[in-house]
VMD Tcl script that draws the C-alpha trace (Angstrom):
set ca {
  {-15.28 -10.73 29.31}
  {-13.05 -8.54 27.74}
  {-10.36 -11.09 27.75}
  {-12.52 -13.51 26.24}
  {-13.71 -11.24 23.87}
  {-10.38 -9.95 22.48}
  {-9.43 -13.60 22.42}
  {-11.93 -14.74 19.85}
  {-12.34 -11.40 17.49}
  {-8.75 -11.53 17.28}
  {-7.79 -15.34 17.31}
  {-5.45 -15.09 20.11}
  {-4.63 -17.21 22.99}
  {-5.94 -16.13 26.79}
  {-2.20 -15.29 27.51}
  {-1.75 -13.25 24.69}
  {-4.68 -11.04 25.73}
  {-3.46 -10.73 29.35}
  {0.13 -9.98 28.61}
  {-0.84 -7.05 25.73}
  {-2.84 -5.48 28.68}
  {-0.40 -5.41 30.56}
  {1.92 -3.83 28.46}
  {-0.78 -1.49 27.33}
  {-1.90 -0.79 30.76}
  {1.93 -0.23 31.71}
  {1.98 2.79 29.67}
  {4.42 1.08 26.67}
  {3.28 2.00 23.26}
  {2.83 -0.34 20.32}
  {5.90 0.40 18.32}
  {7.66 -0.85 21.63}
  {5.81 -3.75 22.48}
  {5.74 -4.93 18.74}
  {9.77 -4.82 18.60}
  {11.09 -5.29 21.68}
  {8.29 -7.16 23.79}
  {7.97 -10.25 21.20}
  {8.95 -13.14 23.23}
  {6.11 -11.70 25.60}
  {3.31 -11.18 23.05}
  {4.17 -14.22 21.05}
  {5.78 -12.28 18.34}
  {1.93 -10.02 17.65}
  {2.57 -7.79 14.87}
  {1.68 -3.65 14.73}
  {-1.41 -4.26 12.59}
  {-2.60 -6.76 15.21}
  {-1.48 -4.74 18.30}
  {-3.26 -1.64 17.03}
  {-6.28 -3.58 16.20}
  {-5.84 -4.68 19.85}
  {-5.14 -1.26 21.06}
  {-8.99 0.21 19.89}
  {-11.27 -2.70 20.31}
  {-9.54 -2.46 24.11}
  {-10.81 0.76 24.32}
  {-13.77 0.33 22.73}
  {-14.79 -2.77 25.10}
  {-13.71 -0.75 27.88}
  {-16.09 2.02 26.87}
  {-19.27 -0.37 26.84}
  {-18.48 -1.69 29.68}
  {-18.24 1.57 31.73}
  {-21.22 2.60 29.46}
  {-22.93 -0.57 30.84}
  {-22.54 0.22 34.77}
  {-23.79 3.69 34.40}
  {-26.78 2.24 32.29}
  {-27.65 -0.11 35.12}
  {-27.09 2.38 38.13}
  {-29.67 4.76 36.06}
  {-32.07 2.23 35.85}
  {-31.32 0.95 39.25}
  {-32.10 4.61 40.17}
  {-35.35 4.66 38.26}
  {-35.98 1.30 40.44}
  {-37.04 -0.33 37.08}
  {-34.22 -2.67 37.37}
  {-34.78 -6.59 37.13}
  {-32.48 -9.16 36.93}
  {-33.43 -9.94 33.45}
  {-32.71 -6.58 32.04}
  {-29.49 -6.38 34.09}
  {-28.65 -9.94 32.49}
  {-29.42 -8.66 29.09}
  {-27.34 -5.27 29.79}
  {-24.22 -7.26 31.13}
  {-24.24 -9.41 27.79}
  {-24.84 -6.43 25.46}
  {-22.23 -6.41 22.35}
  {-22.05 -3.53 21.26}
  {-22.94 0.06 21.66}
  {-25.99 0.00 19.55}
  {-27.25 -2.95 21.09}
  {-26.62 -1.79 24.82}
  {-28.59 1.69 23.26}
  {-31.55 -0.22 22.67}
  {-32.12 -1.71 26.08}
  {-31.43 2.06 27.86}
  {-34.14 3.57 25.15}
  {-37.15 3.39 27.48}
  {-35.28 4.47 30.71}
  {-33.57 7.51 28.91}
  {-34.29 10.97 29.67}
  {-36.55 11.79 26.45}
  {-36.82 15.13 25.10}
  {-40.52 16.28 25.00}
  {-42.15 13.79 22.64}
  {-46.33 13.41 21.47}
  {-45.84 10.73 24.50}
  {-44.59 12.48 27.08}
  {-47.24 14.92 26.36}
  {-49.80 12.74 26.76}
  {-48.29 11.38 29.94}
  {-48.98 14.53 30.90}
  {-52.49 14.70 30.61}
  {-52.94 11.58 32.33}
  {-53.36 8.98 29.32}
  {-50.90 6.50 30.44}
  {-53.58 3.94 32.09}
  {-56.00 4.37 29.36}
  {-52.76 3.42 27.19}
  {-52.09 0.40 29.67}
  {-56.03 -0.52 29.28}
  {-55.92 -1.05 25.85}
  {-52.78 -2.95 25.62}
  {-53.74 -5.11 27.91}
  {-57.07 -5.93 25.01}
  {-59.30 -6.85 27.65}
  {-61.88 -4.57 27.70}
  {-65.52 -5.28 26.88}
  {-66.94 -2.29 25.93}
  {-66.19 0.49 23.21}
  {-62.84 2.17 24.28}
  {-64.48 5.55 23.45}
  {-66.77 4.91 26.25}
  {-63.74 4.35 28.66}
  {-61.57 7.19 27.02}
  {-64.71 9.61 28.20}
  {-63.25 9.36 31.72}
  {-60.12 10.79 30.71}
  {-61.76 14.09 29.62}
  {-59.83 17.39 31.05}
  {-60.11 20.26 29.27}
  {-57.83 22.01 31.43}
  {-55.16 19.77 30.12}
  {-56.26 19.84 26.61}
  {-58.13 16.70 26.55}
  {-61.59 17.91 24.99}
  {-63.16 14.87 23.55}
  {-62.73 10.80 24.00}
  {-61.35 11.11 20.47}
  {-58.24 13.68 22.04}
  {-57.57 10.79 24.48}
  {-57.67 8.30 22.52}
  {-55.19 9.46 19.99}
  {-53.03 10.25 23.30}
  {-53.19 6.88 24.42}
  {-52.11 5.63 20.51}
  {-48.88 8.19 20.80}
  {-48.25 5.96 24.19}
  {-48.37 2.93 22.48}
  {-46.52 3.83 19.52}
  {-43.39 5.15 21.66}
  {-43.63 1.78 24.03}
  {-43.45 -0.25 20.79}
  {-40.52 1.71 19.10}
  {-38.95 1.56 22.45}
  {-39.14 -2.47 22.28}
  {-35.26 -3.20 22.13}
  {-36.37 -6.88 20.57}
  {-38.39 -5.25 17.80}
  {-35.50 -2.67 16.96}
  {-33.29 -5.58 16.65}
  {-35.42 -7.92 14.16}
  {-36.85 -4.41 12.05}
  {-32.60 -3.17 11.75}
  {-32.18 -6.88 10.65}
  {-34.76 -7.19 8.44}
  {-34.39 -3.85 6.57}
  {-30.67 -4.29 6.41}
  {-30.87 -7.77 4.90}
  {-34.07 -7.59 2.44}
  {-33.81 -3.62 1.97}
  {-32.77 -1.49 -1.05}
  {-30.94 1.77 -1.10}
  {-32.53 4.29 -3.73}
  {-31.36 7.17 -5.19}
  {-32.84 9.65 -7.19}
  {-31.75 13.05 -8.66}
  {-33.06 16.24 -7.98}
  {-32.82 17.57 -11.07}
  {-32.66 14.63 -13.66}
  {-31.79 17.01 -16.53}
  {-28.52 18.49 -14.76}
  {-25.02 17.19 -15.54}
  {-22.72 16.00 -12.91}
  {-20.00 13.30 -11.92}
  {-23.10 11.31 -9.96}
  {-25.11 10.88 -13.12}
  {-24.86 6.83 -11.89}
  {-27.22 7.66 -8.82}
  {-29.47 9.67 -10.78}
  {-31.83 6.67 -10.62}
  {-30.13 3.97 -9.23}
  {-30.86 1.53 -6.32}
  {-29.36 -1.88 -4.69}
  {-29.32 -3.93 -2.31}
  {-28.40 -2.87 1.75}
  {-26.22 -5.70 2.23}
  {-24.34 -5.74 -1.02}
  {-23.46 -2.23 -1.60}
  {-19.58 -1.33 -1.73}
  {-17.96 0.92 0.64}
  {-16.78 3.50 -2.58}
  {-20.46 3.60 -3.78}
  {-21.79 4.62 -0.14}
  {-19.46 7.27 -0.28}
  {-20.30 8.73 -3.44}
  {-23.82 8.68 -2.68}
  {-23.26 10.61 0.86}
  {-21.41 13.23 -0.66}
  {-23.79 13.32 -3.51}
  {-26.86 13.89 -1.12}
  {-24.32 16.69 0.65}
  {-23.85 18.43 -2.66}
  {-28.03 18.66 -3.31}
  {-27.64 16.24 -6.23}
  {-29.41 13.59 -4.96}
  {-31.95 12.32 -2.53}
  {-31.44 8.52 -1.22}
  {-33.62 6.69 0.89}
  {-33.76 3.08 2.07}
  {-36.75 1.05 0.90}
  {-38.63 -2.37 2.77}
  {-41.46 -4.35 2.69}
  {-43.29 -2.51 5.08}
  {-46.49 -4.28 5.59}
  {-44.17 -7.61 6.12}
  {-42.69 -5.44 8.89}
  {-46.54 -4.16 9.64}
  {-47.30 -7.69 10.03}
  {-45.07 -8.95 12.14}
  {-45.56 -6.12 14.71}
  {-49.32 -6.64 15.15}
  {-48.48 -10.39 15.80}
  {-46.09 -9.45 18.72}
  {-48.63 -6.73 19.98}
  {-52.22 -8.09 19.44}
  {-53.31 -10.89 21.85}
  {-55.15 -13.75 21.09}
  {-58.38 -13.92 23.37}
  {-59.47 -17.32 22.20}
  {-60.07 -20.01 24.65}
  {-59.96 -22.68 21.27}
  {-55.79 -22.93 20.25}
  {-56.28 -23.54 16.87}
  {-58.90 -20.39 16.84}
  {-57.04 -16.69 16.54}
  {-59.40 -13.79 17.91}
  {-58.81 -10.59 18.25}
  {-60.30 -8.02 20.56}
  {-62.75 -5.86 18.65}
  {-62.59 -2.54 20.68}
  {-58.53 -2.47 21.16}
  {-57.50 -4.10 17.83}
  {-58.44 -1.23 15.71}
  {-56.44 0.78 17.93}
  {-53.27 -1.08 17.91}
  {-53.36 -1.74 14.72}
  {-53.12 2.22 13.91}
  {-50.07 2.54 16.74}
  {-48.14 -0.27 15.40}
  {-48.10 1.78 11.86}
  {-47.96 5.24 13.22}
  {-45.23 3.72 15.64}
  {-42.95 2.27 12.14}
  {-43.84 4.74 9.62}
  {-43.10 8.18 12.39}
  {-40.92 6.37 14.99}
  {-38.95 3.12 13.99}
  {-38.90 3.07 10.49}
  {-37.39 6.66 10.42}
  {-34.01 6.12 13.21}
  {-33.82 2.60 12.04}
  {-32.42 3.99 8.11}
  {-30.74 6.45 10.33}
  {-28.78 4.03 12.01}
  {-28.27 2.20 8.85}
  {-27.03 4.67 6.92}
  {-24.55 5.49 9.66}
  {-23.35 1.88 9.67}
  {-23.05 1.89 6.57}
  {-21.21 5.30 6.48}
  {-19.07 3.71 9.31}
  {-17.97 0.59 7.23}
  {-17.09 2.53 4.12}
  {-15.07 4.76 6.16}
  {-13.04 2.02 7.88}
  {-12.89 0.75 4.87}
  {-11.56 3.82 2.72}
  {-9.15 4.65 6.10}
  {-7.68 0.92 5.48}
  {-6.95 1.85 2.44}
  {-6.16 5.24 2.91}
  {-3.53 3.53 5.33}
  {-2.08 1.20 3.11}
  {-0.98 3.84 0.59}
  {-0.09 6.32 2.63}
  {2.02 3.27 4.47}
  {3.68 2.37 0.99}
  {4.03 6.31 0.08}
  {6.30 6.60 3.03}
  {8.59 3.80 2.70}
  {8.91 4.33 -0.91}
  {12.99 4.68 -1.50}
  {14.55 7.62 -1.13}
  {17.14 8.85 -3.45}
  {20.55 9.40 -1.66}
  {23.19 10.64 -2.75}
  {21.96 13.47 -5.14}
  {21.71 17.09 -5.76}
  {18.22 18.13 -6.80}
  {16.51 21.03 -8.29}
  {13.11 21.09 -6.68}
  {10.58 22.88 -9.20}
  {7.24 24.22 -7.91}
  {5.38 24.96 -11.50}
  {2.94 28.13 -11.86}
  {1.60 30.46 -14.67}
  {1.32 33.95 -13.32}
  {4.14 34.31 -10.17}
  {6.54 32.10 -11.88}
  {8.14 28.85 -11.20}
  {10.22 28.43 -8.25}
  {13.33 26.66 -7.82}
  {15.30 25.25 -4.86}
  {18.02 23.19 -5.30}
  {19.31 20.72 -2.26}
  {22.03 19.21 -1.64}
  {22.56 14.93 -0.66}
  {21.86 15.73 2.66}
  {18.81 18.33 2.07}
  {20.66 21.23 2.37}
  {19.53 24.17 0.41}
  {22.02 25.82 -1.76}
  {20.11 28.45 -3.56}
  {16.88 29.56 -4.76}
  {15.71 31.11 -7.71}
  {12.27 32.27 -9.35}
  {12.07 32.23 -13.48}
  {8.78 32.94 -15.30}
  {8.84 30.78 -18.72}
  {5.17 29.76 -19.05}
  {2.69 32.39 -19.45}
  {1.72 35.19 -19.46}
  {5.50 36.20 -19.54}
  {6.95 33.54 -21.50}
  {10.52 33.83 -20.89}
  {12.12 30.68 -21.99}
  {15.26 31.62 -23.15}
  {15.90 33.55 -20.48}
  {14.41 30.23 -17.85}
  {16.86 28.15 -19.87}
  {19.70 30.30 -19.20}
  {19.06 30.80 -15.56}
  {18.57 26.78 -15.11}
  {21.43 25.29 -16.92}
  {23.46 27.83 -14.94}
  {22.64 26.07 -12.10}
  {22.92 22.89 -13.27}
  {26.65 23.43 -13.87}
  {27.07 25.61 -10.89}
  {25.38 22.94 -8.53}
  {26.21 19.93 -10.59}
  {22.57 19.19 -10.61}
  {21.79 14.89 -11.07}
  {17.78 15.30 -10.79}
  {14.76 17.77 -11.15}
  {11.62 17.21 -9.66}
  {8.79 19.20 -10.98}
  {5.54 19.37 -8.63}
  {2.52 18.26 -10.77}
  {0.40 20.89 -10.33}
  {-0.51 23.84 -12.42}
  {1.67 24.41 -15.09}
  {3.50 21.24 -14.76}
  {3.07 20.11 -18.29}
  {4.27 23.33 -19.70}
  {7.16 23.26 -17.43}
  {7.65 19.90 -17.88}
  {8.48 20.12 -22.16}
  {10.88 23.16 -20.96}
  {12.89 21.14 -18.27}
  {12.92 18.35 -21.31}
  {14.74 21.47 -23.67}
  {17.50 22.06 -20.37}
  {18.93 18.78 -20.01}
  {18.96 17.61 -23.78}
  {22.73 17.03 -23.96}
  {23.47 16.13 -20.04}
  {23.18 13.92 -17.75}
  {20.17 15.40 -15.77}
  {17.11 13.44 -15.30}
  {13.69 14.89 -14.22}
  {11.12 12.95 -12.37}
  {7.31 14.18 -11.49}
  {6.42 14.78 -8.32}
  {3.40 14.58 -6.24}
  {3.09 17.82 -4.42}
  {0.23 17.36 -2.92}
  {0.54 18.98 0.41}
  {3.40 20.88 -0.32}
  {1.46 24.34 -0.46}
  {0.40 23.31 3.24}
  {3.29 22.71 4.22}
  {4.72 25.97 2.78}
  {2.03 27.80 4.38}
  {2.50 26.59 8.25}
  {4.38 27.44 11.10}
  {6.87 24.75 11.04}
  {7.93 25.61 7.51}
  {7.62 29.46 8.83}
  {10.24 28.09 11.49}
  {12.31 26.20 9.06}
  {12.87 29.19 6.43}
  {12.00 32.03 7.81}
  {13.27 34.40 4.42}
  {11.44 32.19 2.42}
  {8.51 32.88 0.09}
  {5.71 30.28 0.28}
  {6.18 29.22 -3.25}
  {10.51 28.79 -2.63}
  {9.19 26.50 1.03}
  {7.36 24.50 -1.39}
  {10.27 24.04 -3.99}
  {12.24 22.85 -0.83}
  {9.45 20.40 0.04}
  {9.30 18.70 -3.57}
  {12.81 18.49 -4.06}
  {13.29 16.98 -0.21}
  {10.22 14.32 -0.74}
  {11.95 12.80 -3.68}
  {15.38 12.64 -1.88}
  {13.38 11.56 1.47}
  {9.62 10.74 1.43}
  {9.56 10.11 4.86}
  {11.52 12.94 6.22}
  {9.78 15.28 4.50}
  {6.05 14.09 4.43}
  {5.90 13.73 8.27}
  {5.52 17.49 8.37}
  {2.62 17.58 6.56}
  {-0.92 16.42 8.00}
  {-1.67 12.71 6.60}
  {-5.12 13.77 5.15}
  {-3.48 16.39 3.12}
  {-0.86 14.02 1.37}
  {-3.83 12.83 -1.07}
  {-3.63 9.14 -1.23}
  {-6.81 8.89 -0.06}
  {-10.39 8.37 -1.56}
  {-13.22 11.11 0.00}
  {-10.74 11.99 3.24}
  {-12.34 15.03 3.52}
  {-16.36 13.61 3.92}
  {-15.16 10.93 6.83}
  {-15.04 10.76 10.55}
  {-11.51 13.35 10.77}
  {-10.99 12.12 14.64}
  {-10.81 8.45 13.55}
  {-9.16 9.22 10.21}
  {-6.40 11.53 12.01}
  {-5.68 8.36 14.42}
  {-5.55 5.85 11.72}
  {-3.10 7.87 9.70}
  {-1.09 9.07 12.77}
  {-0.54 5.40 13.43}
  {0.95 4.57 9.89}
  {3.28 7.66 10.35}
  {4.35 6.19 14.02}
  {4.58 2.93 12.52}
  {6.81 3.49 9.33}
  {8.69 6.03 11.38}
  {10.14 3.76 14.04}
  {10.39 0.86 11.64}
  {12.76 3.24 9.32}
  {14.51 4.64 12.90}
  {15.51 8.06 13.02}
  {19.30 9.74 13.49}
  {19.38 11.52 16.36}
  {21.64 13.95 15.15}
  {20.01 15.33 12.08}
  {15.99 14.34 12.56}
  {13.71 17.08 12.59}
  {11.15 17.89 15.19}
  {8.29 16.45 13.00}
  {9.81 13.12 13.01}
  {11.15 12.98 16.40}
  {7.21 13.72 17.27}
  {6.63 10.54 16.13}
  {9.45 8.17 17.47}
  {7.68 5.83 20.22}
  {7.51 7.51 23.68}
  {8.81 11.29 22.48}
  {5.61 13.54 22.04}
  {6.10 16.80 20.67}
  {7.72 18.98 23.92}
  {9.95 15.97 24.18}
  {10.93 16.23 20.47}
  {11.58 20.18 20.76}
  {14.05 19.79 24.21}
  {15.81 17.06 22.34}
  {16.28 19.54 19.21}
  {17.39 22.13 21.88}
  {19.54 20.11 23.87}
  {21.53 19.53 20.48}
  {21.53 23.38 19.80}
  {22.96 23.94 23.29}
  {25.49 20.68 23.71}
  {25.85 19.68 20.27}
  {25.82 16.33 18.53}
  {24.82 13.66 20.89}
  {27.69 10.56 21.40}
  {25.29 8.25 22.69}
  {22.26 6.78 23.31}
  {22.70 7.36 27.18}
  {22.60 10.92 26.29}
  {18.60 11.66 25.96}
  {18.56 10.75 29.47}
  {20.11 14.40 29.92}
  {17.45 16.41 28.19}
  {14.84 17.95 30.02}
  {11.71 15.89 30.92}
  {13.04 12.68 28.98}
  {12.69 10.06 32.36}
  {13.71 6.25 32.38}
  {10.44 5.11 30.84}
  {10.11 7.54 27.74}
  {13.75 6.38 26.99}
  {12.92 2.82 27.42}
  {10.18 3.62 24.74}
  {12.40 5.82 22.23}
  {15.86 4.35 22.70}
  {15.56 1.90 20.21}
  {14.76 3.30 17.62}
  {16.79 6.33 17.68}
  {20.53 5.81 16.05}
  {23.62 7.55 16.02}
  {25.79 7.71 12.75}
  {29.63 7.41 13.93}
  {28.64 6.74 17.81}
  {30.82 6.02 20.43}
  {29.32 2.57 21.33}
  {28.67 0.80 18.25}
  {25.40 -0.56 19.11}
  {23.75 2.77 19.32}
  {23.67 2.95 15.21}
  {21.79 -0.47 14.98}
  {17.98 -1.15 16.44}
  {19.09 -3.29 19.30}
  {17.42 -1.76 22.29}
  {20.11 -0.77 25.28}
  {18.28 -3.00 27.43}
  {20.07 -5.68 25.28}
  {23.49 -4.43 24.81}
  {25.06 -6.65 27.77}
  {23.32 -9.70 26.18}
  {24.49 -9.00 22.76}
  {28.15 -8.40 24.10}
  {27.99 -11.52 25.38}
  {26.98 -13.23 22.06}
  {29.86 -11.37 20.82}
  {32.21 -13.04 23.04}
  {31.04 -16.54 23.07}
  {31.28 -16.44 19.02}
  {35.01 -15.15 19.32}
  {33.99 -11.68 18.00}
  {34.19 -7.62 19.44}
  {32.27 -4.63 19.31}
  {34.79 -3.83 16.58}
  {33.38 -6.65 14.49}
  {30.20 -5.26 14.24}
  {29.37 -4.70 10.45}
  {32.23 -6.01 8.91}
  {32.39 -9.02 6.47}
  {34.13 -11.36 8.98}
  {31.31 -11.25 11.27}
  {29.56 -15.10 10.48}
  {26.07 -15.24 12.18}
  {24.35 -17.61 9.99}
  {24.47 -21.27 11.73}
  {23.65 -20.11 15.12}
  {21.43 -22.45 17.33}
  {19.35 -20.02 18.63}
  {17.13 -22.00 21.21}
  {20.15 -23.48 22.81}
  {22.06 -20.09 23.03}
  {18.76 -18.16 23.83}
  {18.21 -20.60 26.90}
  {22.13 -20.08 27.80}
  {22.65 -16.44 27.86}
  {18.39 -15.96 29.64}
  {16.88 -14.02 26.50}
  {13.97 -14.94 24.15}
  {14.39 -16.85 21.19}
  {12.53 -13.95 18.97}
  {14.74 -10.64 20.57}
  {17.74 -13.02 19.53}
  {16.94 -13.47 16.59}
  {16.73 -10.18 16.16}
  {19.75 -9.36 17.46}
  {21.55 -11.78 15.02}
  {19.66 -10.13 11.95}
  {20.61 -6.40 13.28}
  {24.37 -7.46 13.84}
  {24.41 -8.71 10.33}
  {23.64 -5.81 8.67}
  {23.48 -2.75 11.48}
  {21.71 0.09 10.90}
  {19.69 -1.51 7.36}
  {17.14 0.95 6.03}
  {14.01 -1.43 5.27}
  {12.68 1.26 2.58}
  {16.33 0.15 0.35}
  {14.13 -3.24 -0.66}
  {11.53 -0.55 -1.83}
  {11.45 0.08 -5.92}
  {13.37 2.96 -7.01}
  {11.67 6.32 -8.48}
  {11.97 6.26 -12.53}
  {13.45 9.21 -14.08}
  {13.09 10.39 -17.26}
  {14.64 12.23 -20.03}
  {11.93 12.34 -22.25}
  {8.05 13.83 -22.19}
  {5.16 11.83 -23.15}
  {2.02 13.29 -23.88}
  {-1.92 12.14 -23.80}
  {-2.06 12.36 -27.35}
  {1.29 10.26 -27.82}
  {-0.24 7.63 -26.39}
  {-1.84 4.42 -28.60}
  {-4.14 1.80 -27.77}
  {-1.92 -1.55 -27.00}
  {1.23 0.29 -26.10}
  {3.30 -1.31 -23.43}
  {4.47 1.38 -20.50}
  {5.79 1.44 -17.44}
  {4.73 3.35 -14.44}
  {4.16 4.16 -10.46}
  {1.44 3.39 -8.83}
  {0.43 6.72 -7.33}
  {-2.83 5.77 -5.52}
  {-5.59 2.66 -4.97}
  {-9.34 2.95 -4.31}
  {-11.57 0.02 -3.97}
  {-12.46 -0.10 -7.74}
  {-8.93 -0.09 -9.26}
  {-5.35 1.49 -9.16}
  {-4.47 4.84 -10.53}
  {-1.06 4.77 -12.16}
  {1.49 7.17 -13.24}
  {2.88 6.34 -16.65}
  {4.05 10.15 -17.46}
  {1.56 12.13 -18.74}
  {0.02 14.29 -16.62}
  {-2.71 12.00 -15.95}
  {-2.76 8.92 -14.20}
  {-4.18 5.87 -15.77}
  {-6.97 3.98 -14.04}
  {-6.17 -0.31 -14.07}
  {-9.76 -0.84 -13.33}
  {-10.23 -4.16 -10.58}
  {-10.97 -5.98 -13.55}
  {-8.06 -5.45 -15.67}
  {-5.60 -5.97 -12.80}
  {-4.99 -9.67 -13.02}
  {-6.03 -12.90 -15.00}
  {-7.90 -14.09 -11.86}
  {-10.98 -12.89 -9.42}
  {-9.84 -9.53 -7.05}
  {-11.36 -8.63 -4.13}
  {-9.61 -5.74 -3.35}
  {-6.82 -3.66 -5.26}
  {-4.55 -3.89 -2.52}
  {-4.66 -7.38 -2.74}
  {-2.14 -7.04 -6.10}
  {-0.50 -3.68 -6.12}
  {0.65 -1.05 -3.32}
  {1.27 2.69 -3.63}
  {4.75 3.02 -4.83}
  {4.80 -0.37 -7.18}
  {6.68 -0.19 -10.42}
  {4.08 -1.94 -12.61}
  {4.01 -3.10 -16.73}
  {0.42 -1.58 -18.35}
  {-0.94 -1.68 -21.43}
  {-2.91 0.92 -22.67}
  {-6.85 -0.06 -23.30}
  {-8.69 3.39 -23.69}
  {-7.17 6.52 -24.40}
  {-10.30 9.81 -24.26}
  {-8.11 12.86 -24.58}
  {-11.03 15.41 -24.32}
  {-12.00 14.13 -20.74}
  {-8.30 13.35 -19.99}
  {-8.95 9.73 -18.95}
  {-6.75 6.58 -19.74}
  {-7.77 2.68 -19.36}
  {-5.02 0.75 -18.46}
  {-4.49 -3.20 -17.66}
  {-1.83 -5.02 -15.99}
  {-3.28 -7.96 -17.80}
  {-0.13 -8.33 -20.52}
}
mol new
graphics top color blue
foreach p $ca { graphics top sphere $p radius 0.5 }
foreach p [lrange $ca 0 end-1] q [lrange $ca 1 end] { graphics top cylinder $p $q radius 0.2 }
display resetview
């Protein structure tokens, strides 16, 4: 059943599903399967495999829960073939929970209290709808002062509580009402204080169809409710639902088919029970379920956007071969500076006070110019936090007449890193400000290597990330970091613990063991040396070897993405083409006109693996980030006041949300390109048009200096 479900959901062949399940169960990682088992899976990519893995876990959990539910109902001696079939065919945990609800151990409810008072038989008599006398008269038999049933009315009220719970526990009723509420209901929100001002004023008196409300509005409503600003609820056609329940609960006692007649003694009681069941039990539960469902879907969408943004951010092109000054701006505590060379090594640090309240501008300019001359600094990276704008003004003055350029760097997470245990271990003698300045410089030089040190949630390219399921968010973002690290690859002799930790098959302990081995034995000369690392066995080596590289290795293939398991066939290929290992990476290596199908059969290797080997031999150790847009470096300051409507400018996409993209045009306030201004055609989602890190041309539509808002358009 799991195989069929995955096959249909992901549009895969049966054999693909079975092969991938086996690969996962054998302990292979997603990056390893995606890159080195293409011939086994039919070239399934990382994204599909991660979705596969997620669904496989869900479906296995569902099957496991089905077994437990069946076992529990069997123990209660209430399982029949029809119920068992329904349980086995349940497609979701919600559907399974609906079926299990009547048999669950419940908290003490009004119905359980009534049953304890011996009123269940009375409830069943009423439900049978066959009585020929007043129910009150029948109920008199159940009066029992010792059980606090002091009157016939008490007995009938207890029976009604039981009937209400029976109605509420009916899985078909719940399914129908849930669907009805979702497709016909509306979310309504009202302000708790309509005279107050807040960023949520849109929702002070708001309504929208449940099934049409977009994810970002759900998350905004949730946050506004959490902050106590508004109150939201789902409203629907209650009368129609009550009629539906009455139709199914009331029995036609007429002997004439065309005539509908109900038992006059029990009908009023059942109708009261129906209304009570819906309003007290079903409606609140359904509303919670739908709100949870909408929130889950909104979170999934938001996490997906966050993940794509993070992927693009991590894949931003590194600024290689530059000496960079990292500038962590501040007012009272001064601006912290750190200079790093082209390898990321910290050359020097400094503290200056060019901003308020000290205003030591002249002294600061002299200090920074001295550092520029001493270390031949090429670029100044300014953090975009407090005092960033003031720092930019000073930097533009400092670099006048020099070849030095500057750039504003998103410092989100730098303070988190600087106060972390990792930063303390890396720079034990540095202050938090100095560590932050180093981080700012390094995230320009090599965004991936630096950003892996920070919790992905703190990097600041998401929307409402602190309001959503943190476990799900962490897993998704962790998967993105893992994907990018393995796509780029790492230098085994320079990679940090943080970077190695994301390499396929390598966990934190093994990453630390690799660093320890490197410290004790010097640089790795070849990949096989990894097998000498403590607790790094053959399986881990298989999973990680292709993703780690060695600069100037003993064996040329150790600086490529070709896996050691394919070395022999690679050398056979080179020999067949009259080349040797020394030719790898040289211009004389001609590999364009190769009959892949013919050679793959001759060398007994999969065609996809052979294609990847040929691609790597053409350009060994190629960094995929080379194709990404280069960062925009600046010489002059531009302010919000300098902007004019109609200006055409170049900017960098910094963040993407459901309703548009935020673009940095160099004025300290990102401008919004609304989804309607991304293209001269219908855009379903901004990610269909732009990605984080893209360099785009934009036109200024509107500038609100007071509110610091800029509206931009990419329709030029």
